[in-house]
PyMOL Python script that loads the backbone (N, CA, C, O; Angstrom):
from pymol import cmd

cmd.read_pdbstr("""\
ATOM      1  N   MET A   1      12.633  10.951   3.558  1.00  0.00           N
ATOM      2  CA  MET A   1      12.744   9.694   4.255  1.00  0.00           C
ATOM      3  C   MET A   1      11.433   8.953   3.949  1.00  0.00           C
ATOM      4  O   MET A   1      10.422   9.626   3.750  1.00  0.00           O
ATOM      5  N   VAL A   2      11.380   7.564   3.895  1.00  0.00           N
ATOM      6  CA  VAL A   2      10.144   6.904   3.360  1.00  0.00           C
ATOM      7  C   VAL A   2      10.477   5.085   3.842  1.00  0.00           C
ATOM      8  O   VAL A   2      11.604   4.694   3.538  1.00  0.00           O
ATOM      9  N   ARG A   3       9.647   4.164   4.472  1.00  0.00           N
ATOM     10  CA  ARG A   3       9.428   3.122   4.841  1.00  0.00           C
ATOM     11  C   ARG A   3       8.926   2.571   4.148  1.00  0.00           C
ATOM     12  O   ARG A   3       7.914   3.184   3.807  1.00  0.00           O
ATOM     13  N   ILE A   4       9.038   1.559   3.608  1.00  0.00           N
ATOM     14  CA  ILE A   4       8.112   0.544   2.619  1.00  0.00           C
ATOM     15  C   ILE A   4       8.079  -0.429   3.335  1.00  0.00           C
ATOM     16  O   ILE A   4       9.093  -0.849   3.893  1.00  0.00           O
ATOM     17  N   SER A   5       6.693  -1.079   3.483  1.00  0.00           N
ATOM     18  CA  SER A   5       6.529  -2.681   3.536  1.00  0.00           C
ATOM     19  C   SER A   5       5.386  -2.980   3.591  1.00  0.00           C
ATOM     20  O   SER A   5       4.284  -2.506   3.870  1.00  0.00           O
ATOM     21  N   GLU A   6       6.081  -4.304   3.112  1.00  0.00           N
ATOM     22  CA  GLU A   6       4.386  -4.974   2.624  1.00  0.00           C
ATOM     23  C   GLU A   6       3.923  -5.486   3.035  1.00  0.00           C
ATOM     24  O   GLU A   6       4.271  -6.441   3.730  1.00  0.00           O
ATOM     25  N   SER A   7       2.730  -5.033   2.765  1.00  0.00           N
ATOM     26  CA  SER A   7       1.121  -5.572   4.014  1.00  0.00           C
ATOM     27  C   SER A   7       0.999  -7.068   3.755  1.00  0.00           C
ATOM     28  O   SER A   7       0.676  -7.659   4.785  1.00  0.00           O
ATOM     29  N   GLY A   8       1.162  -7.891   2.662  1.00  0.00           N
ATOM     30  CA  GLY A   8       0.630  -9.026   2.084  1.00  0.00           C
ATOM     31  C   GLY A   8       0.102  -9.038   0.641  1.00  0.00           C
ATOM     32  O   GLY A   8       0.447  -8.287  -0.272  1.00  0.00           O
ATOM     33  N   SER A   9      -0.527  -9.733   0.618  1.00  0.00           N
ATOM     34  CA  SER A   9      -1.197 -10.111  -1.045  1.00  0.00           C
ATOM     35  C   SER A   9      -2.599 -10.613   0.048  1.00  0.00           C
ATOM     36  O   SER A   9      -2.627 -11.153   1.154  1.00  0.00           O
ATOM     37  N   SER A  10      -3.572 -10.169  -0.813  1.00  0.00           N
ATOM     38  CA  SER A  10      -5.040 -10.363  -0.777  1.00  0.00           C
ATOM     39  C   SER A  10      -5.939 -10.426  -2.633  1.00  0.00           C
ATOM     40  O   SER A  10      -5.956  -9.760  -3.667  1.00  0.00           O
ATOM     41  N   ASP A  11      -6.591 -11.778  -2.030  1.00  0.00           N
ATOM     42  CA  ASP A  11      -7.603 -11.869  -3.034  1.00  0.00           C
ATOM     43  C   ASP A  11      -6.539 -11.495  -4.432  1.00  0.00           C
ATOM     44  O   ASP A  11      -7.224 -11.072  -5.364  1.00  0.00           O
ATOM     45  N   GLY A  12      -5.672 -11.533  -4.625  1.00  0.00           N
ATOM     46  CA  GLY A  12      -3.823 -11.785  -5.701  1.00  0.00           C
ATOM     47  C   GLY A  12      -3.805  -9.879  -5.651  1.00  0.00           C
ATOM     48  O   GLY A  12      -4.302  -9.537  -6.725  1.00  0.00           O
ATOM     49  N   ILE A  13      -3.562  -9.058  -5.120  1.00  0.00           N
ATOM     50  CA  ILE A  13      -3.197  -7.689  -4.746  1.00  0.00           C
ATOM     51  C   ILE A  13      -2.451  -7.470  -3.734  1.00  0.00           C
ATOM     52  O   ILE A  13      -2.631  -7.417  -2.517  1.00  0.00           O
ATOM     53  N   GLN A  14      -1.149  -7.293  -4.771  1.00  0.00           N
ATOM     54  CA  GLN A  14       0.265  -7.125  -3.711  1.00  0.00           C
ATOM     55  C   GLN A  14      -0.030  -4.898  -2.548  1.00  0.00           C
ATOM     56  O   GLN A  14      -0.260  -3.704  -2.740  1.00  0.00           O
ATOM     57  N   ALA A  15       0.271  -6.027  -1.412  1.00  0.00           N
ATOM     58  CA  ALA A  15      -0.372  -4.301  -0.599  1.00  0.00           C
ATOM     59  C   ALA A  15       0.872  -4.039  -0.366  1.00  0.00           C
ATOM     60  O   ALA A  15       1.819  -4.810  -0.211  1.00  0.00           O
ATOM     61  N   ILE A  16       0.812  -2.694  -0.346  1.00  0.00           N
ATOM     62  CA  ILE A  16       2.098  -1.817   0.143  1.00  0.00           C
ATOM     63  C   ILE A  16       1.942  -0.525   1.889  1.00  0.00           C
ATOM     64  O   ILE A  16       1.095   0.265   2.304  1.00  0.00           O
ATOM     65  N   ARG A  17       2.851  -0.853   2.202  1.00  0.00           N
ATOM     66  CA  ARG A  17       2.778   0.975   3.363  1.00  0.00           C
ATOM     67  C   ARG A  17       3.573   1.595   2.997  1.00  0.00           C
ATOM     68  O   ARG A  17       4.705   1.330   2.594  1.00  0.00           O
ATOM     69  N   LEU A  18       2.874   2.763   3.145  1.00  0.00           N
ATOM     70  CA  LEU A  18       4.130   3.950   3.153  1.00  0.00           C
ATOM     71  C   LEU A  18       4.053   4.917   4.446  1.00  0.00           C
ATOM     72  O   LEU A  18       3.019   5.377   4.929  1.00  0.00           O
ATOM     73  N   GLU A  19       5.487   5.143   4.938  1.00  0.00           N
ATOM     74  CA  GLU A  19       5.657   5.522   6.314  1.00  0.00           C
ATOM     75  C   GLU A  19       6.952   6.701   5.641  1.00  0.00           C
ATOM     76  O   GLU A  19       8.021   6.476   5.074  1.00  0.00           O
ATOM     77  N   GLY A  20       6.033   8.400   6.142  1.00  0.00           N
ATOM     78  CA  GLY A  20       7.181   9.498   6.348  1.00  0.00           C
ATOM     79  C   GLY A  20       7.299  10.583   5.489  1.00  0.00           C
ATOM     80  O   GLY A  20       6.402  11.401   5.696  1.00  0.00           O
ATOM     81  N   ARG A  21       8.240  10.972   4.401  1.00  0.00           N
ATOM     82  CA  ARG A  21       7.711  11.671   3.656  1.00  0.00           C
ATOM     83  C   ARG A  21       8.443  11.130   1.744  1.00  0.00           C
ATOM     84  O   ARG A  21       9.508  10.520   1.653  1.00  0.00           O
ATOM     85  N   VAL A  22       7.940  11.365   0.989  1.00  0.00           N
ATOM     86  CA  VAL A  22       8.366  10.905  -0.665  1.00  0.00           C
ATOM     87  C   VAL A  22       9.039  12.012  -0.866  1.00  0.00           C
ATOM     88  O   VAL A  22       8.493  12.903  -1.517  1.00  0.00           O
ATOM     89  N   VAL A  23       9.980  12.144  -0.503  1.00  0.00           N
ATOM     90  CA  VAL A  23      10.748  13.192  -1.138  1.00  0.00           C
ATOM     91  C   VAL A  23      12.753  12.705  -1.686  1.00  0.00           C
ATOM     92  O   VAL A  23      13.593  11.892  -1.301  1.00  0.00           O
ATOM     93  N   GLY A  24      12.675  13.699  -2.652  1.00  0.00           N
ATOM     94  CA  GLY A  24      14.338  12.870  -3.632  1.00  0.00           C
ATOM     95  C   GLY A  24      14.769  12.170  -3.957  1.00  0.00           C
ATOM     96  O   GLY A  24      14.607  11.775  -5.112  1.00  0.00           O
ATOM     97  N   PRO A  25      15.768  11.486  -2.885  1.00  0.00           N
ATOM     98  CA  PRO A  25      15.677   9.742  -3.497  1.00  0.00           C
ATOM     99  C   PRO A  25      14.662   9.144  -3.039  1.00  0.00           C
ATOM    100  O   PRO A  25      14.067   8.727  -4.033  1.00  0.00           O
ATOM    101  N   SER A  26      14.153   8.876  -2.202  1.00  0.00           N
ATOM    102  CA  SER A  26      13.038   8.310  -1.484  1.00  0.00           C
ATOM    103  C   SER A  26      12.515   8.079  -2.561  1.00  0.00           C
ATOM    104  O   SER A  26      12.427   6.876  -2.807  1.00  0.00           O
ATOM    105  N   VAL A  27      11.848   9.234  -3.856  1.00  0.00           N
ATOM    106  CA  VAL A  27      10.895   8.632  -4.729  1.00  0.00           C
ATOM    107  C   VAL A  27      11.160   7.712  -5.666  1.00  0.00           C
ATOM    108  O   VAL A  27      10.357   6.991  -6.260  1.00  0.00           O
ATOM    109  N   THR A  28      13.499   7.832  -5.875  1.00  0.00           N
ATOM    110  CA  THR A  28      14.013   6.298  -6.924  1.00  0.00           C
ATOM    111  C   THR A  28      12.739   5.428  -6.148  1.00  0.00           C
ATOM    112  O   THR A  28      11.605   5.151  -6.537  1.00  0.00           O
ATOM    113  N   GLU A  29      13.387   5.166  -5.010  1.00  0.00           N
ATOM    114  CA  GLU A  29      13.123   3.912  -3.940  1.00  0.00           C
ATOM    115  C   GLU A  29      12.040   3.685  -4.105  1.00  0.00           C
ATOM    116  O   GLU A  29      11.756   2.749  -4.854  1.00  0.00           O
ATOM    117  N   VAL A  30      11.122   4.364  -3.544  1.00  0.00           N
ATOM    118  CA  VAL A  30       9.808   3.288  -3.860  1.00  0.00           C
ATOM    119  C   VAL A  30       8.645   3.523  -6.108  1.00  0.00           C
ATOM    120  O   VAL A  30       7.652   3.221  -6.769  1.00  0.00           O
ATOM    121  N   GLN A  31       9.813   4.183  -6.089  1.00  0.00           N
ATOM    122  CA  GLN A  31       9.297   3.832  -8.248  1.00  0.00           C
ATOM    123  C   GLN A  31       9.992   2.295  -8.373  1.00  0.00           C
ATOM    124  O   GLN A  31       9.329   1.357  -8.815  1.00  0.00           O
ATOM    125  N   THR A  32      11.248   2.150  -7.983  1.00  0.00           N
ATOM    126  CA  THR A  32      11.751   0.909  -8.582  1.00  0.00           C
ATOM    127  C   THR A  32      10.957  -0.393  -7.504  1.00  0.00           C
ATOM    128  O   THR A  32      10.580  -1.526  -7.803  1.00  0.00           O
ATOM    129  N   TYR A  33      10.929   0.154  -6.533  1.00  0.00           N
ATOM    130  CA  TYR A  33       9.742  -1.170  -5.115  1.00  0.00           C
ATOM    131  C   TYR A  33       8.315  -1.318  -5.859  1.00  0.00           C
ATOM    132  O   TYR A  33       7.698  -2.383  -5.876  1.00  0.00           O
ATOM    133  N   CYS A  34       7.817  -0.017  -6.529  1.00  0.00           N
ATOM    134  CA  CYS A  34       6.399  -0.174  -7.317  1.00  0.00           C
ATOM    135  C   CYS A  34       6.345  -1.214  -8.488  1.00  0.00           C
ATOM    136  O   CYS A  34       5.601  -2.181  -8.652  1.00  0.00           O
ATOM    137  N   GLN A  35       7.594  -0.602  -9.421  1.00  0.00           N
ATOM    138  CA  GLN A  35       7.711  -1.556 -10.505  1.00  0.00           C
ATOM    139  C   GLN A  35       8.615  -2.447 -10.995  1.00  0.00           C
ATOM    140  O   GLN A  35       9.164  -2.803 -12.038  1.00  0.00           O
ATOM    141  N   ARG A  36       8.522  -2.768  -9.271  1.00  0.00           N
ATOM    142  CA  ARG A  36       9.384  -4.430  -9.836  1.00  0.00           C
ATOM    143  C   ARG A  36       8.072  -5.664  -9.434  1.00  0.00           C
ATOM    144  O   ARG A  36       8.125  -6.838  -9.799  1.00  0.00           O
ATOM    145  N   ILE A  37       6.928  -5.047  -8.599  1.00  0.00           N
ATOM    146  CA  ILE A  37       5.683  -5.719  -8.395  1.00  0.00           C
ATOM    147  C   ILE A  37       5.234  -6.024  -9.321  1.00  0.00           C
ATOM    148  O   ILE A  37       5.079  -7.201  -9.647  1.00  0.00           O
ATOM    149  N   LEU A  38       4.657  -4.301 -10.501  1.00  0.00           N
ATOM    150  CA  LEU A  38       4.260  -4.676 -11.268  1.00  0.00           C
ATOM    151  C   LEU A  38       4.584  -5.058 -12.802  1.00  0.00           C
ATOM    152  O   LEU A  38       4.008  -5.505 -13.794  1.00  0.00           O
ATOM    153  N   SER A  39       5.642  -4.687 -12.462  1.00  0.00           N
ATOM    154  CA  SER A  39       6.277  -6.065 -13.397  1.00  0.00           C
ATOM    155  C   SER A  39       6.434  -7.860 -13.297  1.00  0.00           C
ATOM    156  O   SER A  39       7.143  -8.535 -14.044  1.00  0.00           O
ATOM    157  N   GLN A  40       5.855  -8.210 -12.541  1.00  0.00           N
ATOM    158  CA  GLN A  40       5.059  -9.398 -12.029  1.00  0.00           C
ATOM    159  C   GLN A  40       3.465  -9.274 -13.123  1.00  0.00           C
ATOM    160  O   GLN A  40       2.818 -10.146 -13.703  1.00  0.00           O
ATOM    161  N   GLY A  41       3.352  -8.294 -13.057  1.00  0.00           N
ATOM    162  CA  GLY A  41       1.371  -8.595 -13.632  1.00  0.00           C
ATOM    163  C   GLY A  41       0.723  -8.635 -12.215  1.00  0.00           C
ATOM    164  O   GLY A  41      -0.320  -9.253 -11.997  1.00  0.00           O
ATOM    165  N   LEU A  42       1.416  -7.929 -11.256  1.00  0.00           N
ATOM    166  CA  LEU A  42       0.306  -8.199  -9.474  1.00  0.00           C
ATOM    167  C   LEU A  42      -0.299  -6.622  -9.417  1.00  0.00           C
ATOM    168  O   LEU A  42       0.346  -5.589  -9.592  1.00  0.00           O
ATOM    169  N   PRO A  43      -1.675  -6.753  -9.133  1.00  0.00           N
ATOM    170  CA  PRO A  43      -1.959  -5.521  -9.346  1.00  0.00           C
ATOM    171  C   PRO A  43      -1.328  -5.524  -7.748  1.00  0.00           C
ATOM    172  O   PRO A  43      -0.919  -6.407  -6.995  1.00  0.00           O
ATOM    173  N   MET A  44      -1.539  -3.488  -7.629  1.00  0.00           N
ATOM    174  CA  MET A  44      -1.544  -3.322  -6.787  1.00  0.00           C
ATOM    175  C   MET A  44      -1.994  -2.255  -5.541  1.00  0.00           C
ATOM    176  O   MET A  44      -2.083  -1.134  -6.043  1.00  0.00           O
ATOM    177  N   THR A  45      -2.308  -2.220  -4.085  1.00  0.00           N
ATOM    178  CA  THR A  45      -2.488  -1.133  -3.678  1.00  0.00           C
ATOM    179  C   THR A  45      -1.021  -0.717  -2.619  1.00  0.00           C
ATOM    180  O   THR A  45      -0.061  -1.363  -2.200  1.00  0.00           O
ATOM    181  N   ILE A  46      -1.640   1.154  -2.456  1.00  0.00           N
ATOM    182  CA  ILE A  46      -0.529   1.438  -1.832  1.00  0.00           C
ATOM    183  C   ILE A  46      -1.326   2.115  -0.357  1.00  0.00           C
ATOM    184  O   ILE A  46      -2.270   2.887  -0.522  1.00  0.00           O
ATOM    185  N   ASP A  47      -1.120   1.954   0.273  1.00  0.00           N
ATOM    186  CA  ASP A  47      -1.580   2.469   1.880  1.00  0.00           C
ATOM    187  C   ASP A  47      -0.740   3.912   2.260  1.00  0.00           C
ATOM    188  O   ASP A  47       0.161   3.703   3.073  1.00  0.00           O
ATOM    189  N   LEU A  48      -0.863   5.268   1.843  1.00  0.00           N
ATOM    190  CA  LEU A  48      -0.203   5.900   2.619  1.00  0.00           C
ATOM    191  C   LEU A  48      -0.854   7.085   3.349  1.00  0.00           C
ATOM    192  O   LEU A  48      -0.755   8.295   3.149  1.00  0.00           O
ATOM    193  N   ALA A  49      -1.642   6.284   4.372  1.00  0.00           N
ATOM    194  CA  ALA A  49      -2.175   6.957   5.573  1.00  0.00           C
ATOM    195  C   ALA A  49      -0.907   7.496   6.342  1.00  0.00           C
ATOM    196  O   ALA A  49      -0.838   8.657   6.747  1.00  0.00           O
ATOM    197  N   GLU A  50      -0.060   6.701   6.485  1.00  0.00           N
ATOM    198  CA  GLU A  50       1.327   7.166   7.412  1.00  0.00           C
ATOM    199  C   GLU A  50       2.570   8.367   6.721  1.00  0.00           C
ATOM    200  O   GLU A  50       3.501   8.778   7.413  1.00  0.00           O
ATOM    201  N   VAL A  51       2.340   8.822   5.170  1.00  0.00           N
ATOM    202  CA  VAL A  51       2.528   9.165   4.236  1.00  0.00           C
ATOM    203  C   VAL A  51       2.244  11.021   4.992  1.00  0.00           C
ATOM    204  O   VAL A  51       1.148  11.458   5.344  1.00  0.00           O
ATOM    205  N   SER A  52       3.774  11.888   5.064  1.00  0.00           N
ATOM    206  CA  SER A  52       3.391  13.262   5.452  1.00  0.00           C
ATOM    207  C   SER A  52       3.075  14.303   4.279  1.00  0.00           C
ATOM    208  O   SER A  52       2.067  14.897   3.897  1.00  0.00           O
ATOM    209  N   PHE A  53       4.574  14.233   3.842  1.00  0.00           N
ATOM    210  CA  PHE A  53       4.677  15.183   2.715  1.00  0.00           C
ATOM    211  C   PHE A  53       5.165  14.239   0.680  1.00  0.00           C
ATOM    212  O   PHE A  53       5.519  13.116   0.321  1.00  0.00           O
ATOM    213  N   LEU A  54       5.017  14.913   0.324  1.00  0.00           N
ATOM    214  CA  LEU A  54       5.411  14.520  -1.419  1.00  0.00           C
ATOM    215  C   LEU A  54       6.185  15.466  -1.978  1.00  0.00           C
ATOM    216  O   LEU A  54       5.512  16.472  -2.200  1.00  0.00           O
ATOM    217  N   ASP A  55       7.192  15.565  -2.269  1.00  0.00           N
ATOM    218  CA  ASP A  55       7.836  16.224  -3.628  1.00  0.00           C
ATOM    219  C   ASP A  55       7.493  16.405  -5.161  1.00  0.00           C
ATOM    220  O   ASP A  55       7.375  15.292  -5.674  1.00  0.00           O
ATOM    221  N   THR A  56       7.352  17.129  -5.800  1.00  0.00           N
ATOM    222  CA  THR A  56       6.869  17.999  -7.362  1.00  0.00           C
ATOM    223  C   THR A  56       7.076  16.315  -7.765  1.00  0.00           C
ATOM    224  O   THR A  56       6.059  15.710  -8.106  1.00  0.00           O
ATOM    225  N   LYS A  57       8.720  15.382  -7.714  1.00  0.00           N
ATOM    226  CA  LYS A  57       8.416  14.658  -7.882  1.00  0.00           C
ATOM    227  C   LYS A  57       7.632  12.684  -8.049  1.00  0.00           C
ATOM    228  O   LYS A  57       7.473  11.715  -8.791  1.00  0.00           O
ATOM    229  N   GLY A  58       7.379  13.344  -6.491  1.00  0.00           N
ATOM    230  CA  GLY A  58       7.026  11.897  -5.510  1.00  0.00           C
ATOM    231  C   GLY A  58       5.457  11.901  -6.145  1.00  0.00           C
ATOM    232  O   GLY A  58       4.847  10.846  -6.317  1.00  0.00           O
ATOM    233  N   ILE A  59       4.687  13.681  -6.583  1.00  0.00           N
ATOM    234  CA  ILE A  59       3.847  13.596  -6.631  1.00  0.00           C
ATOM    235  C   ILE A  59       3.266  13.082  -8.226  1.00  0.00           C
ATOM    236  O   ILE A  59       2.238  12.442  -8.445  1.00  0.00           O
ATOM    237  N   GLY A  60       4.110  13.501  -9.071  1.00  0.00           N
ATOM    238  CA  GLY A  60       4.306  12.821 -10.197  1.00  0.00           C
ATOM    239  C   GLY A  60       4.628  10.953 -10.629  1.00  0.00           C
ATOM    240  O   GLY A  60       4.546  10.279 -11.656  1.00  0.00           O
ATOM    241  N   LEU A  61       4.997  10.708  -9.253  1.00  0.00           N
ATOM    242  CA  LEU A  61       5.416   8.977  -9.155  1.00  0.00           C
ATOM    243  C   LEU A  61       4.462   8.774  -9.022  1.00  0.00           C
ATOM    244  O   LEU A  61       4.250   7.862  -9.821  1.00  0.00           O
ATOM    245  N   PHE A  62       3.088   9.100  -8.242  1.00  0.00           N
ATOM    246  CA  PHE A  62       1.964   8.882  -7.772  1.00  0.00           C
ATOM    247  C   PHE A  62       0.341   8.899  -8.770  1.00  0.00           C
ATOM    248  O   PHE A  62      -0.668   8.195  -8.750  1.00  0.00           O
ATOM    249  N   ARG A  63       0.920  10.457  -9.817  1.00  0.00           N
ATOM    250  CA  ARG A  63      -0.336  10.386 -10.412  1.00  0.00           C
ATOM    251  C   ARG A  63      -0.045   9.008 -11.684  1.00  0.00           C
ATOM    252  O   ARG A  63      -1.010   8.312 -11.999  1.00  0.00           O
ATOM    253  N   ASP A  64       1.410   8.733 -12.351  1.00  0.00           N
ATOM    254  CA  ASP A  64       1.409   8.079 -12.868  1.00  0.00           C
ATOM    255  C   ASP A  64       1.255   6.392 -12.526  1.00  0.00           C
ATOM    256  O   ASP A  64       0.981   5.568 -13.399  1.00  0.00           O
ATOM    257  N   LEU A  65       1.458   6.094 -11.265  1.00  0.00           N
ATOM    258  CA  LEU A  65       1.158   5.024 -10.873  1.00  0.00           C
ATOM    259  C   LEU A  65      -0.306   5.016 -10.691  1.00  0.00           C
ATOM    260  O   LEU A  65      -0.673   3.860 -10.902  1.00  0.00           O
ATOM    261  N   MET A  66      -1.437   5.860 -10.362  1.00  0.00           N
ATOM    262  CA  MET A  66      -2.687   6.036 -10.430  1.00  0.00           C
ATOM    263  C   MET A  66      -3.068   5.434 -12.309  1.00  0.00           C
ATOM    264  O   MET A  66      -3.569   4.425 -12.804  1.00  0.00           O
ATOM    265  N   SER A  67      -2.578   6.528 -12.755  1.00  0.00           N
ATOM    266  CA  SER A  67      -2.976   5.698 -14.404  1.00  0.00           C
ATOM    267  C   SER A  67      -2.076   4.323 -14.659  1.00  0.00           C
ATOM    268  O   SER A  67      -2.088   3.938 -15.828  1.00  0.00           O
ATOM    269  N   GLN A  68      -1.399   3.635 -13.843  1.00  0.00           N
ATOM    270  CA  GLN A  68      -1.575   2.187 -14.188  1.00  0.00           C
ATOM    271  C   GLN A  68      -2.579   1.288 -13.114  1.00  0.00           C
ATOM    272  O   GLN A  68      -2.446   0.528 -12.154  1.00  0.00           O
ATOM    273  N   GLN A  69      -3.383   1.739 -13.721  1.00  0.00           N
ATOM    274  CA  GLN A  69      -4.462   1.562 -11.820  1.00  0.00           C
ATOM    275  C   GLN A  69      -4.442   0.568 -10.622  1.00  0.00           C
ATOM    276  O   GLN A  69      -5.051  -0.391 -10.146  1.00  0.00           O
ATOM    277  N   VAL A  70      -2.917   1.725 -10.342  1.00  0.00           N
ATOM    278  CA  VAL A  70      -2.401   1.195  -8.612  1.00  0.00           C
ATOM    279  C   VAL A  70      -3.637   2.518  -7.773  1.00  0.00           C
ATOM    280  O   VAL A  70      -3.979   3.651  -8.112  1.00  0.00           O
ATOM    281  N   ARG A  71      -4.044   1.499  -6.415  1.00  0.00           N
ATOM    282  CA  ARG A  71      -5.252   1.980  -5.942  1.00  0.00           C
ATOM    283  C   ARG A  71      -3.920   2.897  -4.544  1.00  0.00           C
ATOM    284  O   ARG A  71      -3.014   2.458  -3.835  1.00  0.00           O
ATOM    285  N   LEU A  72      -4.319   3.801  -4.693  1.00  0.00           N
ATOM    286  CA  LEU A  72      -3.990   4.622  -3.029  1.00  0.00           C
ATOM    287  C   LEU A  72      -4.887   5.154  -2.483  1.00  0.00           C
ATOM    288  O   LEU A  72      -5.604   6.102  -2.805  1.00  0.00           O
ATOM    289  N   LEU A  73      -4.824   4.252  -1.262  1.00  0.00           N
ATOM    290  CA  LEU A  73      -5.812   4.009  -0.077  1.00  0.00           C
ATOM    291  C   LEU A  73      -5.217   4.968   1.127  1.00  0.00           C
ATOM    292  O   LEU A  73      -4.018   5.164   1.326  1.00  0.00           O
ATOM    293  N   ASN A  74      -6.171   5.452   1.791  1.00  0.00           N
ATOM    294  CA  ASN A  74      -5.453   5.769   3.054  1.00  0.00           C
ATOM    295  C   ASN A  74      -5.362   7.490   3.259  1.00  0.00           C
ATOM    296  O   ASN A  74      -5.424   7.983   4.385  1.00  0.00           O
ATOM    297  N   CYS A  75      -5.223   8.242   2.142  1.00  0.00           N
ATOM    298  CA  CYS A  75      -4.609   9.561   2.080  1.00  0.00           C
ATOM    299  C   CYS A  75      -4.904  10.686   2.910  1.00  0.00           C
ATOM    300  O   CYS A  75      -6.094  10.982   2.793  1.00  0.00           O
ATOM    301  N   SER A  76      -4.374  11.327   3.592  1.00  0.00           N
ATOM    302  CA  SER A  76      -4.722  12.300   4.038  1.00  0.00           C
ATOM    303  C   SER A  76      -5.241  13.326   3.836  1.00  0.00           C
ATOM    304  O   SER A  76      -4.297  13.476   3.061  1.00  0.00           O
ATOM    305  N   PRO A  77      -5.683  14.020   3.765  1.00  0.00           N
ATOM    306  CA  PRO A  77      -6.516  15.407   2.971  1.00  0.00           C
ATOM    307  C   PRO A  77      -5.450  16.176   2.405  1.00  0.00           C
ATOM    308  O   PRO A  77      -5.521  16.270   1.179  1.00  0.00           O
ATOM    309  N   PHE A  78      -4.260  16.884   3.074  1.00  0.00           N
ATOM    310  CA  PHE A  78      -3.005  17.074   2.382  1.00  0.00           C
ATOM    311  C   PHE A  78      -2.627  16.964   1.896  1.00  0.00           C
ATOM    312  O   PHE A  78      -2.222  17.916   1.229  1.00  0.00           O
ATOM    313  N   VAL A  79      -2.011  14.757   1.378  1.00  0.00           N
ATOM    314  CA  VAL A  79      -1.643  13.853   0.350  1.00  0.00           C
ATOM    315  C   VAL A  79      -3.301  14.180  -1.074  1.00  0.00           C
ATOM    316  O   VAL A  79      -3.418  14.588  -2.229  1.00  0.00           O
ATOM    317  N   ASN A  80      -4.070  13.746  -0.127  1.00  0.00           N
ATOM    318  CA  ASN A  80      -5.011  14.048  -1.428  1.00  0.00           C
ATOM    319  C   ASN A  80      -4.854  15.554  -2.476  1.00  0.00           C
ATOM    320  O   ASN A  80      -4.701  15.654  -3.694  1.00  0.00           O
ATOM    321  N   GLU A  81      -4.960  16.499  -1.495  1.00  0.00           N
ATOM    322  CA  GLU A  81      -5.427  17.477  -2.402  1.00  0.00           C
ATOM    323  C   GLU A  81      -3.441  17.462  -3.254  1.00  0.00           C
ATOM    324  O   GLU A  81      -3.360  17.558  -4.478  1.00  0.00           O
ATOM    325  N   LEU A  82      -2.362  17.360  -2.548  1.00  0.00           N
ATOM    326  CA  LEU A  82      -1.646  17.979  -3.665  1.00  0.00           C
ATOM    327  C   LEU A  82      -1.107  16.455  -5.100  1.00  0.00           C
ATOM    328  O   LEU A  82      -0.132  16.412  -5.850  1.00  0.00           O
ATOM    329  N   LEU A  83      -2.642  15.145  -4.855  1.00  0.00           N
ATOM    330  CA  LEU A  83      -2.340  14.470  -5.267  1.00  0.00           C
ATOM    331  C   LEU A  83      -3.684  15.505  -7.152  1.00  0.00           C
ATOM    332  O   LEU A  83      -3.727  15.606  -8.378  1.00  0.00           O
ATOM    333  N   LYS A  84      -4.304  15.865  -6.019  1.00  0.00           N
ATOM    334  CA  LYS A  84      -5.608  16.606  -7.428  1.00  0.00           C
ATOM    335  C   LYS A  84      -4.827  16.922  -9.370  1.00  0.00           C
ATOM    336  O   LYS A  84      -3.759  17.397  -9.756  1.00  0.00           O
ATOM    337  N   PRO A  85      -5.619  16.557  -9.843  1.00  0.00           N
ATOM    338  CA  PRO A  85      -4.811  17.330 -11.156  1.00  0.00           C
ATOM    339  C   PRO A  85      -4.673  18.643 -11.220  1.00  0.00           C
ATOM    340  O   PRO A  85      -5.582  19.276 -10.682  1.00  0.00           O
ATOM    341  N   ALA A  86      -3.609  19.401 -11.830  1.00  0.00           N
ATOM    342  CA  ALA A  86      -4.260  21.109 -11.271  1.00  0.00           C
ATOM    343  C   ALA A  86      -4.853  21.321 -12.818  1.00  0.00           C
ATOM    344  O   ALA A  86      -4.802  20.804 -13.934  1.00  0.00           O
ATOM    345  N   VAL A  87      -5.581  22.688 -11.946  1.00  0.00           N
ATOM    346  CA  VAL A  87      -7.061  23.144 -13.012  1.00  0.00           C
ATOM    347  C   VAL A  87      -5.820  24.200 -13.511  1.00  0.00           C
ATOM    348  O   VAL A  87      -4.841  24.679 -12.939  1.00  0.00           O
ATOM    349  N   LEU A  88      -6.517  24.328 -15.205  1.00  0.00           N
ATOM    350  CA  LEU A  88      -5.306  25.521 -15.447  1.00  0.00           C
ATOM    351  C   LEU A  88      -6.783  26.497 -15.889  1.00  0.00           C
ATOM    352  O   LEU A  88      -6.665  27.672 -16.234  1.00  0.00           O
TER     353      LEU A  88
END
""", "prot")
cmd.dss("prot")
cmd.show_as("cartoon", "prot")
cmd.util.cbc("prot")
cmd.orient("prot")
């Protein structure tokens, strides 16, 4: 389960904060929330300091968001490692 909260807007950048595990249905919830903000043309940051785990779909979501210029902040070393691109 994940908790989503808005940290507000600063310098025109929408900031959100996630807490918990981004797994299963939570991935869709986060994706819908983020796409609503991005569809308004707003730049966004996501604070992941309180995120403890991402499943495969969650990893894919955050990689996709990074490709859309969303900045991920305060990732734990574990989450940071999960988000690294796979080396073949």
